[in-house]
N, C-alpha and C positions, 0 to 999 in steps of 0.2 A: 504495498497499499505505500505507495508514493506522493501524496497529498498530507499537509501539514495536518501535526497532531497535537491535540490540547487533553493532557493530563492533570485532573484534579490532583492537590495536595492529600484527600483522603484516598485516594486510585493509589498514589505514590504508596499513601504510608500503606495500606496493605499490599502491595509489592515489597517493600522492604520488611515488611512479617513474614514471608515467604523468603527471603535471601534473593530478591532479582530485582533487575535496574529498568529504569523506564525501555532501554535499548532492548531488553529481551522480550517486554509487551510489543514492541514496536516490530521486534523481528519476527515473531509469532504472529501478526497481522496481515506481514508480507504473505504467509505461505498459510494461511487460516482460510477454510471452507466459509463461503458467505452466502447470506441470504438476508433476501428483506424483511421486515419486519411489520408483519399485516399489510402485506402488501404496500407497505411506504418508502417508495425513492429513496428518501433522505434519509431512510434507518438504517442500520444491518445488523445483523445478529453473527457476528465471525466466532466458529468452533472449529477444536482440534487438542491435538494432544501438543502438553505445553512440558517439558524438563524443569521438573523444580528442584531448587538443592535439598536435600537433607539437614533439619536442623541441628544434627548432633556429629555430622560428615558430612559437611560442606562440600569438599569434594567428587561425593557420588550425589546423582539426580535419581529422582522416581517423575514417570511419568504422571499428569495430572490432565484429566477431560475438563478442558476450561471453556467457557463461552463467554465470550465479551461484546456487548452491544454498544453499537458506534451513531452518531448524529449529527448530520451536516450543519454545522451552525460557522455561520460569516466564516466563508472559503476554507475550514479547516473539519476533518473528521476529530469530534467529540466523544472521548470515553466515557460513556455512563454507566458503564458496570460491570464487576467481571464478578464472575462464579465460577467456583469450584478453585481458588487459592484460599480456600480458609486453612487455617494451620494444623496440621498431624496430629492430634493427641500427643504427647510425650509418653 
């Protein structure tokens, strides 16, 4: 996805909680499957598997099924929600 992206502080915090960076999410979005949300061409849901670092062993990764909701707002895609990144129980 080569268009500009807007990622809120809340989404950034969600990414940090599972040891991901914005660039990890943007890379995922460039390869994720996309579909319109409720027939709205200005809203997309991207889904796929995203490798997430294990909290107690950050050198290894576990695949997570992730869904990201995007909306086209003022010449950029805005990340509205990321589901599937909830931290694993210890």
